[in-house]
MDAnalysis code that builds the backbone (N, CA, C; Angstrom):
import MDAnalysis as mda
import numpy as np

u = mda.Universe.empty(432, n_residues=144, atom_resindex=np.repeat(np.arange(144), 3), trajectory=True)
u.add_TopologyAttr("name", ["N", "CA", "C"] * 144)
u.add_TopologyAttr("resid", np.arange(1, 145))
u.add_TopologyAttr("resname", ["MET", "LYS", "ILE", "LYS", "ALA", "PHE", "THR", "LYS", "ALA", "PHE", "SER", "THR", "GLU", "ALA", "GLU", "TYR", "LYS", "ASP", "ALA", "LEU", "ARG", "ARG", "ILE", "GLU", "ALA", "LEU", "VAL", "GLU", "LYS", "GLY", "ASP", "LYS", "THR", "THR", "ALA", "GLU", "GLU", "ASP", "ALA", "TYR", "LEU", "ASN", "LEU", "LEU", "GLY", "ILE", "LEU", "VAL", "GLU", "ASP", "TYR", "GLU", "ARG", "SER", "HIS", "GLN", "PRO", "GLU", "LEU", "GLU", "GLU", "ALA", "VAL", "ALA", "LYS", "PRO", "VAL", "SER", "PRO", "VAL", "GLU", "ALA", "ILE", "CYS", "TRP", "ALA", "MET", "ASP", "ARG", "HIS", "GLY", "LEU", "ARG", "GLN", "LYS", "ASP", "LEU", "ALA", "PRO", "LEU", "ILE", "GLY", "SER", "GLU", "SER", "LEU", "VAL", "SER", "SER", "VAL", "MET", "SER", "GLY", "ARG", "ARG", "GLN", "LEU", "SER", "LYS", "ALA", "MET", "ILE", "SER", "ARG", "LEU", "HIS", "GLU", "ALA", "LEU", "GLY", "ILE", "PRO", "PHE", "GLU", "HIS", "LEU", "PHE", "ILE", "ALA", "GLN", "PRO", "ARG", "ARG", "ARG", "PHE", "ASN", "LEU", "PRO", "ARG", "ILE", "ALA", "ALA", "VAL", "LEU"])
u.atoms.positions = np.array([
    [10.774, 5.446, 10.955],
    [11.215, 4.532, 9.968],
    [12.104, 3.437, 10.569],
    [11.787, 2.198, 10.260],
    [12.594, 1.029, 10.779],
    [13.942, 1.100, 10.029],
    [14.949, 0.986, 10.794],
    [16.319, 0.951, 10.189],
    [16.672, -0.465, 9.843],
    [17.029, -0.659, 8.580],
    [17.367, -2.016, 8.111],
    [18.864, -2.236, 8.105],
    [19.249, -3.303, 8.739],
    [20.727, -3.620, 8.837],
    [21.283, -4.159, 7.504],
    [22.448, -3.644, 7.126],
    [23.097, -4.225, 5.962],
    [24.363, -4.937, 6.306],
    [24.644, -6.122, 5.597],
    [25.784, -6.856, 5.950],
    [26.771, -6.814, 4.763],
    [26.309, -6.254, 3.632],
    [27.171, -6.250, 2.467],
    [26.672, -5.030, 1.578],
    [27.445, -4.761, 0.577],
    [27.087, -3.679, -0.430],
    [25.908, -4.321, -1.261],
    [25.190, -3.348, -1.903],
    [24.053, -3.701, -2.722],
    [24.543, -4.416, -3.923],
    [23.821, -5.584, -4.288],
    [24.167, -6.275, -5.510],
    [23.161, -6.393, -6.511],
    [21.959, -5.986, -6.143],
    [20.837, -5.989, -7.083],
    [20.157, -4.628, -7.294],
    [19.486, -4.534, -8.417],
    [18.790, -3.267, -8.633],
    [17.686, -3.027, -7.602],
    [17.056, -4.080, -7.084],
    [15.955, -4.021, -6.201],
    [16.595, -3.482, -4.751],
    [17.674, -3.930, -4.357],
    [18.311, -3.385, -3.120],
    [18.625, -1.909, -3.292],
    [19.173, -1.553, -4.505],
    [19.408, -0.152, -4.718],
    [18.233, 0.699, -4.698],
    [17.157, 0.273, -5.353],
    [15.962, 1.073, -5.372],
    [15.344, 1.143, -4.034],
    [15.424, 0.111, -3.164],
    [14.857, 0.152, -1.874],
    [15.660, 1.178, -1.105],
    [17.037, 1.224, -1.243],
    [17.816, 2.247, -0.532],
    [17.357, 3.608, -0.943],
    [17.139, 3.857, -2.257],
    [16.685, 5.198, -2.708],
    [15.407, 5.609, -2.082],
    [14.401, 4.617, -1.940],
    [13.210, 4.981, -1.310],
    [13.371, 5.289, 0.157],
    [14.246, 4.585, 0.826],
    [14.604, 4.926, 2.201],
    [15.247, 6.240, 2.365],
    [16.051, 6.557, 1.472],
    [16.821, 7.935, 1.455],
    [15.699, 9.092, 1.246],
    [14.846, 8.773, 0.367],
    [13.756, 9.778, 0.060],
    [12.953, 10.004, 1.290],
    [12.525, 8.927, 1.940],
    [11.569, 8.969, 3.067],
    [12.374, 9.787, 4.232],
    [13.670, 9.542, 4.420],
    [14.408, 10.294, 5.451],
    [14.585, 11.681, 5.094],
    [14.787, 11.951, 3.827],
    [15.026, 13.361, 3.351],
    [13.684, 14.133, 3.480],
    [12.555, 13.515, 3.260],
    [11.290, 14.172, 3.429],
    [11.041, 14.577, 4.909],
    [11.628, 13.847, 5.826],
    [11.419, 14.224, 7.215],
    [12.119, 15.595, 7.556],
    [13.061, 15.969, 6.685],
    [13.750, 17.255, 6.900],
    [14.575, 17.197, 8.145],
    [14.440, 18.284, 8.933],
    [15.216, 18.453, 10.161],
    [14.602, 17.662, 11.299],
    [13.585, 16.864, 11.077],
    [12.961, 16.107, 12.165],
    [13.594, 14.670, 12.292],
    [14.725, 14.464, 11.594],
    [15.402, 13.192, 11.709],
    [16.180, 13.081, 13.033],
    [16.255, 11.887, 13.557],
    [17.008, 11.624, 14.747],
    [18.526, 11.430, 14.355],
    [19.378, 11.522, 15.320],
    [20.730, 11.330, 15.100],
    [20.979, 9.882, 14.506],
    [20.269, 8.879, 14.904],
    [20.363, 7.543, 14.390],
    [20.033, 7.562, 12.840],
    [18.868, 8.290, 12.605],
    [18.419, 8.336, 11.167],
    [19.384, 9.078, 10.299],
    [20.019, 10.102, 10.884],
    [21.099, 10.849, 10.078],
    [22.244, 9.950, 9.746],
    [22.735, 9.184, 10.781],
    [23.815, 8.241, 10.484],
    [23.430, 7.180, 9.463],
    [22.159, 6.681, 9.577],
    [21.616, 5.754, 8.642],
    [21.565, 6.282, 7.308],
    [21.121, 7.645, 7.098],
    [21.156, 8.332, 5.829],
    [22.555, 8.393, 5.274],
    [23.458, 8.656, 6.068],
    [24.877, 8.729, 5.566],
    [25.357, 7.435, 5.044],
    [25.093, 6.304, 5.837],
    [25.421, 4.968, 5.400],
    [24.751, 4.589, 4.074],
    [23.487, 4.868, 3.963],
    [22.754, 4.605, 2.703],
    [23.477, 5.408, 1.562],
    [23.728, 6.594, 1.782],
    [24.367, 7.337, 0.691],
    [25.677, 6.761, 0.235],
    [26.464, 6.167, 1.165],
    [27.778, 5.618, 0.845],
    [27.465, 4.251, 0.029],
    [26.509, 3.559, 0.440],
    [26.139, 2.265, -0.173],
    [25.629, 2.550, -1.610],
    [24.699, 3.559, -1.754],
    [24.126, 3.930, -3.066],
    [25.291, 4.372, -3.972],
    [26.115, 5.244, -3.436],
    [27.283, 5.721, -4.230],
    [28.092, 4.460, -4.741],
    [28.405, 3.566, -3.821],
    [29.125, 2.451, -4.227],
    [28.474, 1.608, -5.350],
    [27.200, 1.403, -5.238],
    [26.520, 0.658, -6.215],
    [26.500, 1.442, -7.619],
    [26.224, 2.827, -7.536],
    [26.245, 3.625, -8.699],
    [27.621, 3.595, -9.371],
    [28.641, 3.579, -8.579],
    [30.075, 3.689, -9.123],
    [30.328, 2.364, -9.944],
    [29.801, 1.243, -9.416],
    [30.115, -0.044, -10.061],
    [29.117, -0.351, -11.150],
    [27.933, 0.236, -11.124],
    [26.878, -0.122, -12.149],
    [26.626, 1.050, -13.107],
    [27.282, 2.101, -12.923],
    [27.096, 3.273, -13.813],
    [28.431, 3.860, -14.170],
    [29.263, 3.133, -14.978],
    [30.660, 3.499, -15.206],
    [30.807, 4.938, -15.681],
    [29.843, 5.554, -16.352],
    [30.023, 6.947, -16.794],
    [30.136, 7.926, -15.657],
    [29.714, 7.563, -14.394],
    [29.842, 8.363, -13.231],
    [31.152, 8.169, -12.590],
    [31.848, 7.099, -12.876],
    [33.186, 6.823, -12.219],
    [34.130, 7.966, -12.323],
    [34.214, 8.619, -13.461],
    [35.174, 9.734, -13.621],
    [34.793, 10.936, -12.798],
    [33.432, 11.227, -12.705],
    [32.984, 12.254, -11.882],
    [33.157, 12.040, -10.434],
    [33.018, 10.805, -10.006],
    [33.182, 10.459, -8.563],
    [34.696, 10.445, -8.156],
    [35.545, 10.198, -9.061],
    [36.969, 10.056, -8.737],
    [37.644, 11.152, -8.025],
    [37.279, 12.397, -8.294],
    [37.854, 13.552, -7.731],
    [36.881, 14.308, -6.911],
    [37.275, 14.838, -5.697],
    [36.253, 15.654, -4.923],
    [35.932, 16.861, -5.650],
    [34.612, 17.146, -5.632],
    [34.131, 18.412, -6.219],
    [33.088, 19.020, -5.341],
    [32.855, 20.261, -5.403],
    [31.801, 20.931, -4.588],
    [30.520, 20.584, -5.187],
    [29.457, 20.813, -4.334],
    [28.059, 20.544, -4.832],
    [27.824, 21.487, -6.057],
    [28.257, 22.751, -6.073],
    [28.013, 23.649, -7.231],
    [28.670, 23.091, -8.514],
    [29.939, 22.549, -8.337],
    [30.736, 22.013, -9.459],
    [29.875, 20.785, -9.995],
    [29.379, 19.968, -9.121],
    [28.650, 18.745, -9.541],
    [27.388, 19.166, -10.296],
    [26.721, 20.138, -9.816],
    [25.531, 20.576, -10.447],
    [25.784, 21.177, -11.828],
    [26.902, 21.948, -11.962],
    [27.263, 22.451, -13.223],
    [27.621, 21.342, -14.182],
    [28.325, 20.331, -13.681],
    [28.621, 19.201, -14.491],
    [27.360, 18.572, -15.036],
    [26.379, 18.302, -14.163],
    [25.143, 17.690, -14.539],
    [24.356, 18.642, -15.548],
    [24.362, 19.877, -15.289],
    [23.694, 20.851, -16.193],
    [24.268, 20.708, -17.632],
    [25.620, 20.689, -17.722],
    [26.250, 20.561, -18.962],
    [25.918, 19.241, -19.682],
    [25.871, 18.201, -18.814],
    [25.667, 16.883, -19.419],
    [24.242, 16.781, -19.915],
    [23.239, 17.390, -19.247],
    [21.835, 17.331, -19.640],
    [21.389, 18.597, -20.509],
    [22.360, 19.467, -20.820],
    [22.003, 20.612, -21.640],
    [21.036, 21.592, -20.959],
    [21.191, 21.782, -19.674],
    [20.253, 22.650, -18.884],
    [20.868, 23.951, -18.633],
    [20.044, 24.977, -18.472],
    [20.419, 26.265, -17.954],
    [20.118, 26.369, -16.482],
    [20.564, 27.415, -15.848],
    [20.435, 27.592, -14.435],
    [18.963, 27.685, -14.120],
    [18.066, 28.365, -14.863],
    [16.669, 28.549, -14.592],
    [15.941, 27.117, -14.656],
    [16.533, 26.184, -15.419],
    [15.880, 24.902, -15.564],
    [15.887, 24.068, -14.242],
    [16.714, 24.526, -13.324],
    [16.941, 23.841, -12.001],
    [15.787, 24.299, -10.990],
    [14.996, 25.345, -11.348],
    [14.056, 25.840, -10.360],
    [13.067, 24.716, -9.918],
    [12.573, 23.844, -10.738],
    [11.683, 22.848, -10.238],
    [12.352, 21.860, -9.208],
    [13.636, 21.742, -9.306],
    [14.279, 20.825, -8.388],
    [14.871, 21.525, -7.109],
    [15.085, 22.766, -7.226],
    [15.637, 23.525, -6.091],
    [14.625, 24.318, -5.390],
    [13.612, 24.838, -6.057],
    [12.476, 25.591, -5.449],
    [12.198, 26.784, -6.216],
    [12.984, 27.628, -6.581],
    [12.701, 28.861, -7.369],
    [13.956, 29.365, -8.058],
    [13.805, 30.228, -8.947],
    [14.992, 30.736, -9.658],
    [15.936, 31.537, -8.692],
    [15.259, 32.167, -7.753],
    [16.169, 32.919, -6.749],
    [16.927, 31.998, -5.842],
    [16.352, 30.888, -5.435],
    [16.978, 29.819, -4.660],
    [18.124, 29.237, -5.451],
    [17.825, 28.933, -6.778],
    [18.897, 28.425, -7.646],
    [20.090, 29.398, -7.635],
    [19.812, 30.639, -7.843],
    [20.855, 31.629, -7.831],
    [21.687, 31.646, -6.524],
    [20.918, 31.588, -5.428],
    [21.616, 31.633, -4.118],
    [22.493, 30.415, -3.915],
    [22.003, 29.205, -4.332],
    [22.801, 28.000, -4.285],
    [24.017, 28.034, -5.157],
    [23.824, 28.436, -6.412],
    [24.873, 28.468, -7.311],
    [25.963, 29.478, -7.016],
    [25.667, 30.518, -6.326],
    [26.613, 31.551, -5.889],
    [27.236, 31.226, -4.537],
    [26.798, 30.191, -3.863],
    [27.373, 29.755, -2.629],
    [26.764, 30.478, -1.428],
    [25.728, 31.308, -1.689],
    [25.139, 31.947, -0.521],
    [24.201, 31.065, 0.264],
    [23.742, 30.012, -0.220],
    [22.799, 29.088, 0.429],
    [23.239, 27.612, 0.237],
    [23.126, 26.860, 1.178],
    [23.412, 25.423, 1.198],
    [22.267, 24.655, 0.620],
    [22.490, 23.483, 0.095],
    [21.373, 22.588, -0.427],
    [20.710, 21.969, 0.797],
    [19.394, 21.900, 0.718],
    [18.650, 21.212, 1.731],
    [18.612, 19.660, 1.357],
    [18.202, 18.907, 2.335],
    [18.093, 17.460, 2.043],
    [17.079, 17.105, 0.901],
    [16.033, 17.901, 0.846],
    [15.059, 17.713, -0.205],
    [15.637, 18.081, -1.589],
    [16.379, 19.212, -1.594],
    [17.000, 19.608, -2.892],
    [18.020, 18.502, -3.293],
    [18.829, 17.973, -2.408],
    [19.754, 16.964, -2.714],
    [19.071, 15.735, -3.220],
    [17.970, 15.324, -2.695],
    [17.295, 14.150, -3.181],
    [16.755, 14.342, -4.547],
    [16.107, 15.583, -4.862],
    [15.635, 15.903, -6.140],
    [16.689, 15.940, -7.183],
    [17.884, 16.576, -6.829],
    [18.938, 16.706, -7.847],
    [19.565, 15.283, -8.087],
    [19.647, 14.552, -7.191],
    [20.173, 13.144, -7.413],
    [19.291, 12.351, -8.263],
    [17.960, 12.321, -7.970],
    [16.948, 11.658, -8.674],
    [16.886, 12.048, -10.158],
    [16.769, 13.341, -10.301],
    [16.605, 13.913, -11.647],
    [17.839, 13.986, -12.536],
    [18.954, 14.309, -11.912],
    [20.135, 14.536, -12.742],
    [21.237, 13.395, -12.583],
    [20.993, 12.565, -11.604],
    [21.967, 11.455, -11.434],
    [23.249, 11.846, -10.789],
    [23.210, 13.031, -10.021],
    [24.422, 13.555, -9.356],
    [24.631, 12.659, -8.108],
    [25.885, 12.012, -8.063],
    [26.123, 11.205, -6.863],
    [25.919, 11.972, -5.584],
    [25.280, 11.249, -4.594],
    [25.006, 11.871, -3.249],
    [26.359, 12.389, -2.649],
    [27.502, 11.727, -2.871],
    [28.794, 12.165, -2.323],
    [29.068, 13.601, -2.648],
    [28.843, 14.054, -3.797],
    [29.067, 15.386, -4.230],
    [28.085, 16.371, -3.717],
    [26.857, 15.966, -3.464],
    [25.911, 16.893, -2.916],
    [25.866, 17.066, -1.470],
    [26.474, 16.088, -0.707],
    [26.433, 16.174, 0.815],
    [27.703, 16.878, 1.298],
    [28.608, 17.258, 0.409],
    [29.797, 17.957, 0.947],
    [29.468, 19.214, 1.619],
    [29.923, 19.370, 2.807],
    [29.588, 20.617, 3.565],
    [30.119, 21.864, 2.839],
    [29.293, 22.815, 2.720],
    [29.666, 24.055, 2.089],
    [29.936, 25.033, 3.230],
    [31.081, 25.823, 3.036],
    [31.437, 26.723, 4.057],
    [30.405, 27.847, 4.233],
    [30.044, 28.276, 5.364],
    [29.118, 29.321, 5.633],
    [29.865, 30.640, 5.436],
    [29.234, 31.607, 4.800],
    [29.831, 32.870, 4.602],
    [29.856, 33.612, 5.918],
    [30.896, 34.344, 6.154],
    [31.021, 35.130, 7.364],
    [30.844, 36.628, 6.909],
    [30.125, 37.377, 7.711],
    [29.916, 38.772, 7.467],
    [30.645, 39.543, 8.579],
    [31.356, 40.480, 8.120],
    [32.069, 41.322, 9.123],
    [31.210, 42.510, 9.472],
    [30.565, 42.362, 10.570],
    [29.640, 43.436, 11.065],
    [30.476, 44.295, 12.104],
    [30.266, 45.582, 12.012],
    [30.894, 46.422, 12.939],
    [30.460, 46.140, 14.367],
    [31.405, 46.152, 15.333],
    [31.031, 45.961, 16.715],
    [30.473, 47.282, 17.307],
    [29.493, 47.170, 18.086],
    [28.935, 48.334, 18.722],
    [29.218, 48.276, 20.199],
    [29.932, 49.300, 20.606],
    [30.358, 49.343, 22.056],
    [29.110, 49.724, 22.902],
    [28.991, 49.018, 23.916],
    [27.923, 49.299, 24.933],
    [28.252, 50.602, 25.721],
    [27.345, 51.482, 25.733],
    [27.543, 52.731, 26.508],
    [26.867, 52.617, 27.873],
    [27.617, 52.796, 28.878],
    [27.088, 52.742, 30.216],
    [26.482, 54.048, 30.710],
])
């Protein structure tokens, strides 16, 4: 994908939609993105969030405080009158939804894109790194 340089924040709906298409294309590449494309994706996310904040005032309150991806999803579910099982088409399956909502699994780029598009959750809330769970496994001593 050709990286387009930006000199200012988005001011038109066309620029905003172009950025969303670019984000979707990069997200579809999954783990095959380059470091440059990952940086570009982060920049696009910031620019999209800025545009949404200024053009969708109902999201301003939600964006004002940092929340976890699970909190953002819960907020959107409440706003749209959804239940956890209603997220299966966006996340992949009911078991994946359960894993994400319990914190056992992180959101993939594809999940983030679908949640943003369908529920209007700001990218900023979905890209927050989730801590990985640590498992305390017993150490096995090597016997010589």
